[in-house]
N, C-alpha and C positions, 0 to 999 in steps of 0.2 A: 224487897225491891221498891214497893211503893214508898216506904219510909225513906229510902235513900234518895229517890227522886224528889220527895218533898223537902228534905234537908238541903239538897242542892239548889232547888228553886228558891228557898228561903235566902240562901247566901247570895244568889244572883240578884234577887229582888232587893236585898238590903244595899247592894252595891249600886243598883240602878236608881235607888230612891224609894220613897214610900210607895207601896204597891197595893192596888185594889181591884183592877179591872178584868181584862180577858181571862177567862177560866182556862186552865190547862188540864186536860183530862187524858187518862190512859184508857184505851178501849176495854171495857168490861173486865178489868183485872179481878174484881171481886168474884167473878163467876168461874175463876180458874185457880183454885187453891193449889193445884199441883204445880202450876207455873210459879206461884209465889214461893214454893219450897225449893226451887233451884238454888244450889249452893253458890253459884257465881253469876252475878249480873252486873253489867252485860257481858256476854261472851261473843257477841257479833254486833255489827252496826245497828243503830237505832234509827228508825224513820220518824222524822218530826214533820207532821202534815200541817200545812198552813192553809187556811181557807181563803186567803187573799192571793191575787196574782202578783208576779214579781214587780218590785219597784216602789210599792207603797209603804206606808208606815208600819202596818201589821207585818208585811214581809220583812222589813228591816229589823223589827223587833224579834221576829222568829229567828233570823240569822244570827243576831247577837246571842240569843239564848242557846242556839245550836252550837256556836263556837265555844261558849262557856261550858256547856255540858260535855262536849268532846274533850276539852282539856281536863275536866274533873273525872269523867267516867273512864277515860283511857280507851274509848272506842269511838269510831266516827259516828256523828249524828248527821244524817242525811236530810236535807230540806226538800220537801215535796210540796210544791205549790199546786193547789187544786181549787182555784177560784170559781165562782159561779153559784147561782141559785141561793144567794144570801148566805153562803157557807155550807149549804146542805150537801153539796157534792163531796166536799172534804169530810164532813161529819159522817156521812153514810159509808164512805170508804173505810174510815177508822172503825166504825161500829161493826163492820163485816170482817175486820182483820182478826187474826188469832189473838186471844186475850193473854198474851205472854209478856206485855210490857215493851215490846220492840216496835210498836206503832203508837205514836203519841200524837194527840191533836192539840193545837192551840185554838181553843174555842173562844167564842165571843158571847156577848149578851144575845146576839141573834141566834146562834147555833144552839144555845142551851137555855134560852128563855123565851124570846119573842117568836121564833119561827114556828113553834108548835101551835101558836094561835093565828098565824098568818097564812099557813099552808094547809090545804085540806087533808093531805096525807103525807106523812113522813115515813121513810123506810128505816127509822131508828127511833129509839126512845131516849131522849136526852137525860132522863133520870136513871133508867135501869141499865142502859148500855155503857155507861161511863162512870168512872170514879174520879173525883177532882183530886189533883195533886197539889196545886198551889195557885193562888191568884197573882197576877203580875202587875197591872197598873190600871189607873183610871185616866181616860183621855178627854180633854175638853174639846168642844166643837165650836167652830167659828163660821160666820156668814161672809162669803167672799163674792164679789161681783166682777164682771168684765170691766176693764179699765176705761172703755169708751162709753160706759153708761153715764147718764147725766145726774144720777142721784148722789148728792153730796152728803146726805145724812140718811140714817135708817128711816126717819119719818118721811123723807122724800120718796123712798122706795115703797113704803107701806101705803102712802097716799096714792101713788100711781097704781099699785097693784089692786087696791080696792076699787079704783075706777075702771080698771082693765083686767077683770078676772080671766085667768087662763092665758094671758098674752105673754107673760114672762115664763121662761123655762128654768127649771132647777134640776141640777144633776145630783145623783146619789151613787153610792158604791154598789147599789143593787136593792131589789125589793126586800124589805125586812131588815136591812142593815141599820145601824145606828144613825147614819146620815139621813136615811129615808125617814125613819121614825121621828127624828128631831125636826126635820123639815115639815112633817105633817103637824107636829105639835106647834111649831112656829106659825104655820098658816092658820091653825085653829085659834091660837092665842091672839094673833094680829088681825084676824078676820079677813084674810086674803086667800086667793086661790092661784097656785102656780101649776104649770104643766110639768109633771114629774117625768124625768128622763133617767131610767135606771141603767147603770153600767155594771160590768163585771169587775168591780173593784174601784178604789179611789184613783189609781194611776190613770186609766183611760178617761175617767170623769174629769180629772184636772187637766188632762191634755186637751180635751174638747172645750173646757172653759177658757183655757189660754188661747185656743185657736178660734174662739168666737162662735162655736157651734151651739153653746148654751149660754144663758144669761147669768146664772148665779149658782152657788153651791153652798150647802151646809156640810162641812167636813171637819176632820180633825185639824186643830190649829197647828199641830206639829207637821202636818202634811202641807198646809197652805202657807204657813209663815215663812218658810225658806224662799218662796216666790216673792213674797212681799219684801223681805229683806234684800233680795237680789234686785229690787227696783222694778219688778214687773207689776207691782200693785202699790197703790198709795192707800193708806188706811185711815179711817176715822173710827176711833174706839168708842163704844157705847157701854153703858152701865151693865154689869153682869146680871143674868137672870137670878132671881132670888133662890138661895140655897145652892148655888153652883159651887161655893167653897173655893172659888178661884180668886187670885189677886187681881186688882184693878190696874196694876202697873202695865204700861204700854208694852213692855217687852214680854209680858206674860198674859196674853189675851185670854179672856174667860169664855165659857161655853156660850155660843151664839151671840158674842159681843163684838164681833168684828164686822164692820161695814166698809167696803172699799169705795173710794171716790176717784173721780177723774183728776189727773194732775192739772 
């Protein structure tokens, strides 16, 4: 069963491009050898649990994978969005599910790496309660600002933030998420201090950024770039962070390399 899921993920990943990032794990499959011995899998619908709310990049990715798995497995793959607590709600739900391969989690660096160091007590063990099936992709991160902000370069933003610590607010997809951790790294590297505003996913964070409730955000470029391309943001691109491995082409912004300026 695990081998079949792995092979399917490999095929899906090759079609989607080079894959490295969010971990996909099935709940405690290794602890249930009797489940692995079933002659037919799947014989009923499979639940694919997504730790993000509907509408964001992780949600869209999960739905693409669900559709592909449905077509190849011959059984429906049901998407179950359980956003919140940096992915811990979804991860705990899958950890408590029957270890029969019918409840699968789309994990992230938060759920299976960072959260165990950021939260005092987790009701699951990311190493013992899950078996990895296949990695999917690596996503770059970009800095986006409200269009009415006066900062025309990243240097303008950093200079202002250094002189006004805590005055600018920065949105994230939630405590412990990659957007939160990258924003903290950015602040430490640049020597600035922002007011962190955590949300339950990238979608509500982007909505409030567009609505003017927060000043800026460090989020997946795949989530923010459609708004830029639609004319809701004007961008000025900056040099990628060392080791990002991303292209410097304007149409392919690199991690933390986008700064938006006023038209």
